[in-house]
C-alpha positions as CSV (number, residue, x, y, z in Angstrom):
1,M,84.9,181.8,34.1
2,D,82.2,184.1,34.0
3,E,81.4,185.9,37.1
4,N,78.9,185.2,39.4
5,P,75.5,186.4,38.2
6,F,74.2,186.6,41.5
7,A,76.7,188.4,43.2
8,D,76.3,191.9,44.4
9,P,77.9,194.2,42.0
10,G,79.1,196.3,44.7
11,Q,80.7,193.5,46.9
12,V,84.6,193.4,46.9
13,N,85.9,190.1,46.2
14,P,88.1,189.3,49.1
15,F,90.5,187.2,46.8
16,M,91.3,189.9,44.8
17,D,93.2,191.7,47.6
18,P,96.7,192.8,46.5
19,S,98.2,190.5,49.3
20,V,96.3,187.5,48.2
21,T,97.0,187.6,44.7
22,Q,100.9,188.5,45.4
23,V,101.0,185.1,47.6
24,S,99.2,183.1,45.0
25,S,101.4,184.1,42.2
26,Q,104.5,183.2,44.2
27,S,103.0,179.6,44.7
28,T,102.7,179.1,41.3
29,T,106.3,179.9,40.7
30,V,107.4,177.3,43.2
31,G,105.1,174.6,42.0
32,A,106.4,175.0,38.5
33,G,110.2,174.4,39.8
34,L,109.4,171.4,41.5
35,D,107.8,170.0,38.6
36,D,110.7,170.6,36.7
37,Q,112.9,169.2,39.4
38,F,111.0,165.9,39.8
39,A,110.9,165.7,35.7
40,S,114.7,166.0,35.8
41,Q,114.8,163.4,38.5
42,A,113.0,160.8,36.3
43,A,115.1,161.3,33.2
44,E,118.1,160.4,35.3
45,P,118.6,156.8,36.4
46,A,117.9,156.3,40.3
47,T,120.7,155.1,42.3
48,V,120.2,153.4,45.6
49,P,123.2,153.8,48.0
50,V,124.7,150.2,49.2
51,A,126.5,149.7,52.5
52,P,130.0,148.5,51.9
53,V,130.6,145.0,52.2
54,I,133.1,143.6,55.0
55,S,135.0,140.7,52.9
56,T,135.7,139.0,56.3
57,P,135.6,134.8,56.5
58,A,132.2,134.8,58.6
59,E,130.3,131.4,59.1
60,V,126.8,131.1,58.5
61,P,124.9,131.7,61.8
62,A,123.6,128.4,63.7
63,A,119.7,128.1,63.5
64,S,119.6,127.9,67.4
65,S,121.5,131.4,67.8
66,G,118.4,133.1,66.2
67,G,120.1,134.5,63.1
68,L,119.4,134.5,59.6
69,A,121.8,133.5,56.8
70,G,123.3,137.1,55.4
71,Y,122.3,139.2,58.2
72,N,125.2,141.0,59.9
73,S,124.7,140.8,63.7
74,T,127.9,143.4,64.3
75,G,126.6,145.9,61.8
76,G,123.0,145.6,62.4
77,G,121.8,145.2,59.0
78,Y,121.6,142.8,56.3
79,N,124.5,142.3,54.0
80,S,126.1,139.5,51.4
81,G,127.5,137.5,54.1
82,A,125.8,133.9,52.5
83,P,128.3,131.4,51.2
84,A,130.1,132.2,48.4
85,N,129.2,129.1,46.8
86,Y,125.7,129.5,47.4
87,N,124.8,130.7,43.8
88,S,126.5,128.0,42.4
89,N,124.8,125.1,44.7
90,Y,121.5,126.8,44.0
91,A,122.2,126.3,40.4
92,S,123.2,122.8,40.4
93,F,120.3,121.8,42.8
94,S,117.9,123.9,40.9
95,S,119.1,122.2,37.7
96,Q,118.2,118.7,38.9
97,P,114.5,118.3,39.2
98,P,113.3,116.4,42.3
99,K,112.2,112.7,42.0
100,Q,108.3,112.3,41.8
101,Y,106.6,110.0,43.5
102,G,103.4,109.7,41.6
103,N,100.5,107.2,42.2
104,E,101.6,104.7,39.4
105,E,105.0,103.9,41.5
106,T,103.2,103.6,45.0
107,M,100.5,101.4,43.4
108,Q,103.1,99.2,41.8
109,K,105.0,98.9,45.1
110,Q,101.5,97.9,46.8
111,K,101.0,95.4,44.3
112,L,104.6,93.9,44.3
113,V,104.0,93.5,48.2
114,E,100.3,92.1,47.9
115,D,101.4,89.5,45.3
116,E,104.1,88.6,47.7
117,F,102.1,88.3,50.5
118,R,99.6,86.1,48.4
119,K,102.5,83.8,47.4
120,R,103.4,83.6,51.1
121,E,100.0,82.5,52.0
122,E,99.4,79.9,49.2
123,D,102.8,78.2,50.4
124,L,101.5,78.1,53.8
125,E,98.2,76.6,52.8
126,R,99.9,73.9,50.3
127,R,102.1,73.1,53.2
128,E,99.4,72.7,55.8
129,R,97.3,70.6,53.1
130,Q,100.3,68.1,52.6
131,L,100.8,67.6,56.4
132,R,97.3,66.8,56.6
133,E,97.5,64.1,54.1
134,E,100.7,62.9,55.4
135,Q,99.2,62.4,58.7
136,K,96.3,60.6,57.5
137,R,98.1,58.4,55.2
138,L,100.5,57.6,58.2
139,E,97.3,57.1,60.3
140,D,95.6,54.7,57.6
141,A,99.0,52.9,57.3
142,R,99.3,52.4,61.1
143,V,95.9,50.8,61.3
144,Y,94.8,49.5,57.8
145,G,97.9,49.8,55.6
146,D,99.9,46.9,54.1
147,R,103.2,47.1,56.1
148,V,106.3,45.4,54.7
149,P,107.8,42.9,56.8
150,N,111.2,43.8,58.3
151,F,111.7,41.9,61.2
152,P,113.9,40.2,62.2
153,P,116.4,41.9,60.2
154,L,118.2,39.3,58.2
155,P,121.0,39.7,55.6
156,H,120.1,39.6,51.9
157,F,121.9,36.4,51.3
158,F,119.8,34.4,54.0
159,P,117.4,32.1,52.5
160,C,114.5,33.5,54.7
161,D,112.8,36.9,54.7
162,P,111.5,39.1,57.6
163,C,108.2,37.8,59.3
164,V,106.8,41.0,60.6
165,Y,106.6,44.5,60.6
166,H,108.0,46.2,63.5
167,N,108.5,49.9,64.0
168,I,107.5,51.2,67.7
169,D,108.2,55.0,66.7
170,F,105.5,54.7,63.6
171,D,102.9,51.9,65.0
172,I,102.8,52.9,69.0
173,P,101.4,56.2,70.5
174,P,103.9,58.5,72.0
175,E,102.9,57.8,75.7
176,H,103.3,54.2,75.4
177,Q,106.3,53.9,73.4
178,L,108.5,54.0,76.5
179,S,106.6,51.0,78.3
180,V,106.7,48.9,74.9
181,R,110.0,49.3,74.1
182,R,111.2,48.3,77.7
183,V,108.9,45.0,77.1
184,F,111.1,45.0,73.8
185,Y,114.6,45.1,75.5
186,H,113.4,42.6,78.1
187,W,112.4,40.3,75.1
188,Q,116.2,40.8,73.7
189,F,117.6,40.0,77.1
190,T,115.4,36.9,77.3
191,V,117.0,35.8,73.9
192,F,120.6,36.4,75.5
193,C,119.6,34.3,78.2
194,Y,118.6,31.2,76.2
195,L,121.6,31.3,74.0
196,M,124.0,31.4,77.2
197,N,121.7,28.9,78.8
198,F,122.6,26.8,75.4
199,I,126.1,27.4,75.5
200,V,126.6,26.2,78.9
201,C,124.8,23.0,78.4
202,F,126.9,22.5,75.1
203,G,130.1,23.0,77.2
204,M,128.6,20.3,79.7
205,I,128.1,18.0,77.4
206,C,131.6,18.2,76.1
207,K,133.2,18.4,79.4
208,L,131.1,16.0,81.3
209,G,130.1,13.5,78.5
210,T,126.8,11.6,77.9
211,S,125.5,12.6,81.5
212,A,124.6,16.2,80.2
213,G,123.0,14.9,77.2
214,S,119.4,15.4,78.3
215,A,120.3,18.8,79.4
216,F,121.9,19.7,76.2
217,G,119.0,18.5,74.2
218,L,116.5,20.6,76.2
219,S,118.7,23.6,75.9
220,L,118.7,23.2,72.3
221,L,114.5,22.9,72.2
222,Y,114.4,25.8,74.4
223,A,116.6,28.1,72.4
224,G,114.9,27.2,68.9
225,L,111.3,27.3,70.2
226,F,110.9,29.7,72.8
227,I,112.6,32.3,71.5
228,P,110.1,33.0,68.5
229,L,107.4,31.9,70.7
230,S,108.0,34.5,73.4
231,F,108.4,37.1,70.6
232,L,104.6,36.3,69.2
233,T,103.1,35.2,72.5
234,W,103.7,38.1,74.6
235,Y,105.9,40.8,73.0
236,R,103.7,40.8,69.6
237,M,100.6,40.5,71.8
238,L,101.7,43.7,73.8
239,Y,102.5,45.8,70.8
240,N,99.3,44.9,69.0
241,A,97.1,45.6,72.1
242,V,98.6,49.2,72.4
243,R,98.6,49.6,68.9
244,L,95.0,48.8,68.3
245,D,94.0,49.5,71.9
246,S,92.6,46.1,72.3
247,S,91.2,44.8,75.6
248,M,91.6,41.2,74.8
249,R,95.1,41.4,73.6
250,Y,96.3,43.0,76.7
251,M,94.6,40.0,78.7
252,L,96.2,37.2,76.4
253,F,99.7,39.4,76.8
254,F,99.2,39.1,81.1
255,F,98.6,35.4,80.4
256,M,101.7,34.8,78.4
257,Y,103.9,37.0,80.4
258,G,102.9,35.7,83.5
259,F,103.7,31.9,81.9
260,Q,107.1,33.8,81.0
261,I,107.8,34.7,84.5
262,F,107.2,31.3,85.6
263,V,109.6,29.7,82.9
264,S,112.5,32.3,84.1
265,G,112.2,31.2,87.7
266,M,112.4,27.7,86.9
267,A,115.4,28.4,84.7
268,A,117.2,30.2,87.6
269,L,116.5,27.6,89.8
270,G,118.0,24.8,87.3
271,F,117.0,21.8,88.4
272,S,118.8,18.5,87.3
273,S,118.2,17.5,83.4
274,G,115.7,20.1,83.3
275,G,117.8,21.9,80.4
276,F,118.5,25.1,82.4
277,A,121.7,25.9,83.6
278,G,120.4,27.3,86.9
279,W,122.0,27.6,90.5
280,I,121.7,23.6,91.4
281,T,123.0,22.6,87.9
282,A,125.8,25.2,88.1
283,F,127.0,24.1,91.9
284,K,127.1,20.5,90.5
285,T,129.1,21.5,87.4
286,M,131.4,23.7,89.7
287,E,132.7,20.1,91.5
288,E,133.8,18.9,87.9
289,N,135.0,22.0,86.2
290,K,135.2,25.4,87.9
291,A,135.2,27.4,84.8
292,L,132.3,25.8,83.1
293,G,130.4,26.2,86.8
294,A,131.5,29.8,87.0
295,L,129.7,30.3,83.6
296,G,126.3,28.5,84.9
297,I,126.5,30.7,88.0
298,L,126.6,33.8,85.7
299,V,123.6,32.2,83.7
300,S,121.7,31.8,86.7
301,M,121.8,35.3,87.7
302,A,121.1,36.7,84.3
303,W,118.0,34.2,84.8
304,C,116.9,36.0,88.0
305,A,117.6,39.5,86.8
306,N,115.2,38.2,83.8
307,C,112.6,37.1,86.2
308,L,112.8,40.4,88.4
309,I,112.7,42.7,85.4
310,A,109.4,40.4,84.1
311,V,107.7,41.1,87.3
312,Y,108.4,45.1,87.4
313,L,107.5,45.2,83.6
314,I,104.0,43.2,83.9
315,M,103.2,45.8,87.2
316,Q,104.0,48.7,84.9
317,I,101.6,47.6,81.9
318,H,98.9,46.5,84.4
319,K,98.8,50.3,85.5
320,T,98.9,51.5,81.8
321,Y,96.3,48.9,81.1
322,R,93.8,50.4,84.0
323,S,94.6,53.8,83.0
324,T,93.5,53.6,79.5
325,G,90.1,52.5,80.7
326,Q,90.4,48.9,79.5
327,S,88.6,46.1,81.7
328,M,87.5,42.5,81.5
329,E,84.1,43.5,80.1
330,K,85.6,45.1,77.5
331,A,87.7,42.3,76.5
332,S,84.9,40.0,76.5
333,G,82.7,42.2,74.4
334,E,86.1,42.0,71.7
335,F,86.2,38.3,71.9
336,A,82.5,37.9,71.5
337,A,82.7,40.2,68.4
338,S,85.7,38.8,66.9
339,A,84.2,35.2,67.3
340,G,80.9,36.2,66.0
341,S,82.5,37.9,62.9
342,N,84.5,34.5,62.3
343,R,82.3,32.0,60.2
344,N,83.8,28.7,61.2
345,V,83.2,29.8,65.0
346,A,79.6,30.6,64.0
347,Q,78.8,27.5,62.3
348,A,80.2,25.5,65.0
349,V,77.9,27.3,67.8
350,L,75.0,27.0,65.4
351,R,75.8,23.4,65.2
352,S,76.1,22.8,68.8
353,L,72.4,24.3,69.4
């Protein structure tokens, strides 16, 4: 480098002092030695000192202890304290790729769930529709449908067929089934009384001769005539009154059932030659035949029970009649409507006018 042209030629350069030049020359020599040392170290491979491994069967510290796997808490540093099979497990784990849950699989599962829910919903709707149709069909059949006669239940070889359709569970509303069923049981008990009465009178004609002929003939007439009439006139009348909610049929039932109470009372008394083996006839028969008289007393007790049951039932049916809103006015209106719809009755009324 050229000297400073602006410098004073007579000024002495302080860096040219002998002491300064000697120190600068020494520093140059030292720097050159350091460069040579670093160059030699770069040529040789670098080695990092590693702490010796203590081969003791140490367990991996738990997570709660705050330690880390591979950390030597006694030595104060990290070591190779990890499990021996760590690398192999890691290799086997890394070799198996994790299962991927993509959007397609999720959508398929959701579609399956939706299809199952839709099928259940359609099945419920189908069942509900079937129940409504069945209920409507049963209601129509109960009121308007053609019902196959099934009563009285006769065997197949019998020459006659059943006359009427009888099904309390199907025709009668649930709140009135008990009352109708009780009256039906009373009708069955009445049939039993008529048959027992006929048996006693038949025994009387067999033991006493022709003096009991009139009683036997009347008892046969009562059994053959009053049994079907009692079913049609008062039990069947109540059955249809409850089924159709008819006040007019209720009134007819009360009238005919009252007549049945009267007949039961007369049968319990058992007047002579009246056709009933009541108390009077039973005691007279007791003088001649005790066995037949005892049977007559049992029949008399049955007729008394029949009369008392009828009184109780007619009171219960009357309460039901009042609770359902039936009345005499409604019965009169139903009678007028039915009479007006009958062509023969209407023509007879027009002719009378």
